TORTORLUM-108806 format. One record per atom (N, C-alpha, C): x, y, z. Coordinates in steps of 0.1 Angstrom, whole numbers, padded with zeros to 4 digits, always signed. Layout:
<voros>
XYZ;...
</voros>
This chain:
<voros>
+1499-0608-0819;+1484-0609-0821;+1477-0610-0808;+1483-0619-0799;+1477-0621-0786;+1477-0608-0778;+1489-0601-0778;+1491-0589-0771;+1481-0578-0776;+1479-0577-0789;+1470-0567-0794;+1456-0570-0790;+1451-0583-0791;+1438-0587-0787;+1435-0584-0772;+1445-0587-0764;+1444-0584-0749;+1442-0569-0747;+1451-0561-0753;+1450-0546-0751;+1436-0541-0756;+1431-0546-0767;+1418-0542-0772;+1407-0545-0762;+1408-0557-0756;+1397-0561-0747;+1398-0553-0734;+1410-0550-0729;+1412-0543-0717;+1407-0529-0718;+1408-0523-0729;+1405-0509-0731;+1390-0507-0733;+1382-0517-0734;+1367-0515-0735;+1361-0510-0722;+1350-0503-0724;+1343-0497-0712;+1337-0508-0704;+1332-0519-0710;+1326-0530-0703;+1336-0537-0694;+1348-0539-0699;+1358-0546-0691;+1362-0537-0679;+1364-0524-0681;+1368-0515-0670;+1357-0515-0659;+1344-0513-0664;+1333-0513-0654;+1332-0526-0646;+1332-0537-0653;+1331-0550-0646;+1343-0552-0637;+1354-0548-0640;+1366-0550-0632;+1365-0542-0619;+1359-0530-0620;+1357-0522-0608;+1344-0526-0600;+1333-0528-0607;+1320-0531-0600;+1319-0545-0594;+1325-0555-0600;+1324-0568-0595;+1330-0569-0581;+1342-0565-0578;+1347-0566-0564;+1339-0557-0554;+1334-0546-0559;+1325-0538-0550;+1312-0545-0547;+1307-0552-0557;+1294-0559-0555;+1297-0571-0545;+1308-0578-0547;+1311-0589-0538;+1313-0585-0523;+1320-0573-0522;+1322-0568-0508;+1308-0564-0502;+1300-0558-0510;+1286-0554-0505;+1278-0566-0501;+1279-0577-0509;+1271-0589-0506;+1276-0596-0493;+1289-0595-0490;+1294-0602-0478;+1293-0593-0466;+1294-0580-0468;+1295-0571-0456;+1281-0566-0452;+1272-0563-0462;+1259-0558-0459;+1250-0567-0449;+1249-0580-0451;+1242-0588-0442;+1247-0587-0428;+1260-0587-0426;+1266-0586-0413;+1262-0573-0406;+1263-0562-0414;+1259-0549-0408;+1244-0548-0404;+1236-0554-0413;+1222-0554-0410;+1218-0563-0398;+1226-0574-0396;+1223-0583-0385;+1227-0576-0372;+1237-0568-0372;+1243-0562-0360;+1235-0550-0355;+1227-0544-0364;+1220-0532-0360;+1210-0535-0348;+1209-0525-0340;+1200-0526-0328;+1186-0523-0333;+1177-0531-0330;+1163-0529-0334;+1155-0527-0321;+1145-0518-0323;+1136-0516-0312;+1127-0528-0311;+1122-0531-0299;+1113-0542-0297;+1100-0541-0307;+1096-0552-0312;+1084-0552-0320;+1072-0551-0311;+1063-0542-0316;+1050-0539-0308;+1040-0548-0314;+1035-0558-0306;+1025-0567-0311;+1013-0567-0302;+1001-0568-0308;+0989-0570-0300;+0984-0584-0302;+0981-0591-0291;+0975-0604-0291;+0960-0602-0289;+0952-0605-0300;+0938-0604-0299;+0933-0617-0294;+0929-0618-0282;+0925-0630-0275;+0910-0633-0276;+0907-0642-0285;+0893-0647-0287;+0891-0661-0283;+0901-0667-0276;+0900-0681-0272;+0896-0682-0258;+0889-0694-0255;+0885-0697-0241;+0898-0702-0234;+0898-0702-0221;+0909-0707-0214;+0921-0697-0213;+0933-0702-0212;+0944-0693-0210;+0953-0692-0222;+0949-0696-0234;+0957-0695-0246;+0963-0681-0248;+0954-0671-0248;+0959-0658-0251;+0968-0653-0241;+0966-0656-0228;+0975-0652-0217;+0988-0659-0218;+0988-0672-0222;+1001-0679-0223;+1009-0673-0235;+1002-0670-0246;+1010-0665-0257;+1015-0651-0254;+1007-0643-0247;+1012-0629-0243;+1024-0630-0234;+1023-0639-0224;+1034-0640-0214;+1046-0646-0221;+1044-0655-0230;+1056-0661-0238;+1063-0651-0246;+1055-0643-0253;+1061-0633-0262;+1068-0622-0253;+1062-0618-0242;+1067-0608-0234;+1080-0612-0227;+1082-0625-0225;+1094-0631-0219;+1105-0633-0228;+1102-0632-0242;+1113-0635-0252;+1123-0623-0251;+1136-0627-0251;+1147-0618-0250;+1155-0619-0263;+1162-0608-0266;+1171-0607-0277;+1183-0616-0274;+1189-0621-0285;+1202-0628-0284;+1213-0618-0285;+1225-0621-0282;+1236-0612-0284;+1241-0606-0271;+1236-0611-0260;+1241-0606-0247;+1234-0593-0242;+1225-0587-0250;+1218-0575-0245;+1207-0578-0235;+1200-0589-0237;+1190-0593-0228;+1178-0584-0229;+1177-0576-0239;+1166-0567-0241;+1154-0574-0246;+1142-0569-0243;+1130-0576-0247;+1128-0576-0263;+1124-0587-0268;+1122-0588-0283;+1109-0582-0287;+1099-0583-0278;+1085-0578-0281;+1079-0570-0270;+1072-0560-0274;+1063-0553-0264;+1049-0558-0268;+1043-0565-0258;+1031-0572-0261;+1019-0566-0253;+1008-0564-0260;+0996-0560-0254;+0985-0570-0257;+0978-0574-0247;+0967-0584-0249;+0954-0577-0249;+0946-0579-0259;+0933-0573-0260;+0923-0585-0261;+0914-0585-0251;+0903-0596-0250;+0893-0592-0261;+0890-0602-0269;+0880-0600-0280;+0866-0600-0275;+0858-0591-0280;+0844-0590-0276;+0836-0598-0285;+0824-0594-0287;+0814-0602-0295;+0818-0602-0310;+0824-0591-0315;+0827-0590-0329;+0842-0590-0331;+0848-0602-0332;+0862-0605-0333;+0867-0599-0346;+0860-0600-0357;+0864-0595-0370;+0866-0580-0370;+0856-0573-0364;+0857-0558-0364;+0869-0554-0355;+0871-0560-0344;+0883-0557-0336;+0896-0559-0344;+0896-0571-0350;+0908-0574-0358;+0911-0564-0369;+0900-0560-0376;+0902-0550-0387;+0906-0537-0382;+0901-0533-0370;+0905-0520-0364;+0920-0520-0360;+0924-0532-0354;+0938-0533-0350;+0948-0534-0362;+0943-0541-0373;+0952-0542-0385;+0954-0529-0392;+0944-0520-0391;+0946-0506-0397;+0957-0499-0390;+0961-0502-0377;+0971-0495-0370;+0985-0501-0373;+0986-0513-0380;+0999-0519-0383;+1006-0510-0393;+1019-0508-0389;+1027-0500-0398;+1026-0485-0397;+1017-0480-0389;+1016-0466-0386;+1027-0461-0377;+1035-0452-0382;+1046-0447-0373;+1044-0433-0369;+1050-0430-0358;+1049-0416-0353;+1037-0414-0344;+1029-0424-0342;+1018-0423-0333;+1020-0434-0322;+1014-0431-0310;+1015-0441-0299;+1009-0454-0302;+0999-0455-0311;+0992-0467-0313;+0998-0475-0325;+1009-0470-0331;+1015-0477-0342;+1019-0491-0338;+1016-0501-0346;+1019-0515-0343;+1028-0522-0353;+1035-0532-0349;+1043-0540-0359;+1035-0552-0363;+1025-0556-0355;+1018-0568-0358;+1006-0571-0349;+0997-0579-0354;+0985-0583-0347;+0984-0598-0348;+0984-0605-0337;+0983-0620-0336;+0969-0623-0331;+0961-0631-0338;+0948-0634-0335;+0947-0648-0329;+0943-0650-0317;+0942-0663-0310;+0927-0666-0308;+0923-0677-0314;+0909-0682-0312;+0910-0697-0309;+0898-0702-0305;+0898-0716-0301;+0901-0725-0313;+0896-0721-0325;+0900-0728-0337;+0915-0728-0340;+0921-0716-0338;+0935-0715-0341;+0943-0723-0331;+0939-0724-0319;+0946-0733-0309;+0945-0747-0313;+0933-0752-0318;+0931-0765-0322;+0939-0769-0335;+0938-0761-0345;+0944-0764-0358;+0959-0760-0358;+0963-0750-0350;+0977-0745-0351;+0979-0735-0362;+0968-0730-0368;+0969-0720-0379;+0966-0707-0373;+0976-0699-0369;+0974-0687-0362;+0975-0675-0371;+0965-0667-0373;+0966-0655-0382;+0975-0645-0376;+0985-0640-0384;+0993-0629-0379;+0993-0618-0390;+0990-0606-0387;+0990-0595-0396;+1001-0586-0392;+1012-0585-0400;+1023-0577-0396;+1029-0569-0407;+1037-0559-0403;+1043-0550-0413;+1055-0556-0419;+1062-0566-0413;+1074-0572-0418;+1072-0587-0419;+1063-0592-0426;+1061-0607-0427;+1070-0613-0437;+1078-0605-0444;+1087-0610-0454;+1100-0615-0448;+1103-0612-0436;+1115-0616-0429;+1114-0630-0423;+1120-0640-0430;+1119-0654-0425;+1125-0655-0411;+1135-0648-0407;+1141-0649-0394;+1131-0644-0383;+1125-0632-0386;+1115-0627-0376;+1103-0636-0375;+1098-0641-0386;+1087-0650-0385;+1090-0663-0378;+1102-0669-0380;+1106-0681-0373;+1107-0679-0358;+1112-0668-0354;+1113-0664-0340;+1099-0663-0333;+1090-0656-0340;+1077-0654-0335;+1070-0667-0335;+1071-0675-0345;+1065-0689-0346;+1069-0698-0334;+1082-0697-0331;+1088-0705-0320;+1082-0701-0307;+1081-0689-0304;+1075-0684-0292;+1060-0688-0290;+1053-0686-0301;+1038-0689-0301;+1036-0704-0300;+1044-0712-0307;+1043-0726-0307;+1045-0732-0292;+1054-0727-0285;+1057-0732-0272;+1045-0729-0263;+1040-0716-0264;+1028-0713-0255;+1016-0721-0259;+1013-0723-0272;+1002-0731-0276;+1003-0746-0272;+1015-0751-0273;+1017-0765-0269;+1013-0767-0254;+1017-0757-0246;+1013-0758-0231;+0998-0758-0230;+0991-0749-0238;+0977-0748-0237;+0970-0761-0242;+0975-0767-0253;+0969-0779-0258;+0971-0790-0248;+0982-0791-0241;+0984-0802-0231;+0974-0800-0220;+0973-0787-0215;+0964-0784-0204;+0949-0788-0208;+0945-0785-0220;+0932-0788-0225;+0930-0803-0226;+0940-0811-0228;+0939-0825-0229;+0940-0832-0215;+0942-0824-0205;+0942-0829-0191;+0956-0834-0188;+0966-0830-0195;+0980-0835-0192;+0987-0824-0185;+0995-0827-0175;+1003-0817-0168;+1014-0813-0178;+1014-0801-0182;+1025-0796-0192;+1039-0798-0187;+1041-0796-0174;+1055-0797-0168;+1060-0811-0168;+1051-0821-0169;+1055-0835-0169;+1057-0839-0184;+1049-0834-0193;+1050-0838-0207;+1060-0830-0215;+1063-0818-0211;+1072-0809-0219;+1086-0816-0221;+1092-0822-0211;+1105-0828-0214;+1104-0839-0225;+1093-0846-0226;+1091-0856-0237;+1090-0850-0250;+1085-0837-0251;+1083-0830-0264;+1096-0822-0268;+1106-0823-0261;+1118-0816-0264;+1124-0821-0278;+1128-0812-0287;+1133-0817-0300;+1146-0825-0298;+1148-0834-0307;+1160-0842-0307;+1172-0835-0314;+1184-0838-0311;+1195-0833-0318;+1203-0845-0324;+1201-0847-0337;+1207-0858-0343;+1222-0856-0345;+1230-0865-0339;+1244-0864-0340;+1249-0874-0351;+1250-0869-0363;+1254-0877-0374;+1269-0878-0375;+1274-0890-0378;+1288-0892-0379;+1290-0900-0392;+1299-0896-0400;+1302-0903-0412;+1311-0915-0409;+1308-0926-0415;+1316-0938-0414;+1324-0940-0427;+1337-0941-0426;+1344-0943-0439;+1353-0956-0438;
</voros>
């Protein structure tokens, strides 16, 4: 009876498909992220729309331009262009946002970062990008912008950034289990 039941179950189409598809699915789930991570990407083209007083826009532009890829290539992560905002910041922003995602043209952009005095103060920086769904890309961009804006905030507060930055270095908690 057991043998007959086993043979009946094994002969079903569902069993055969799941036996073949499940290992292929597992291999795809483990191999695909590694392959996607290793692919070489072109630098992201970002425009920094600078509507802030002081050097905030310049610091952000320089910080992003200096960001390098990991993995030993040392290639630039971003190609950054700084545009000084005129009287109508919203119109310039809208014009630049329309160019995001346009491929095949020289003006095609991957993102627009809008720097204003309010953004420097609050830390809420608008970014309009073609790939905002990638947590890894957004975390990298946020880290670069955060460092540049931290320097600008210190300068605006009258504090020498090169004296204060070591104190703002993140901690590395070395947790050890006691048994």
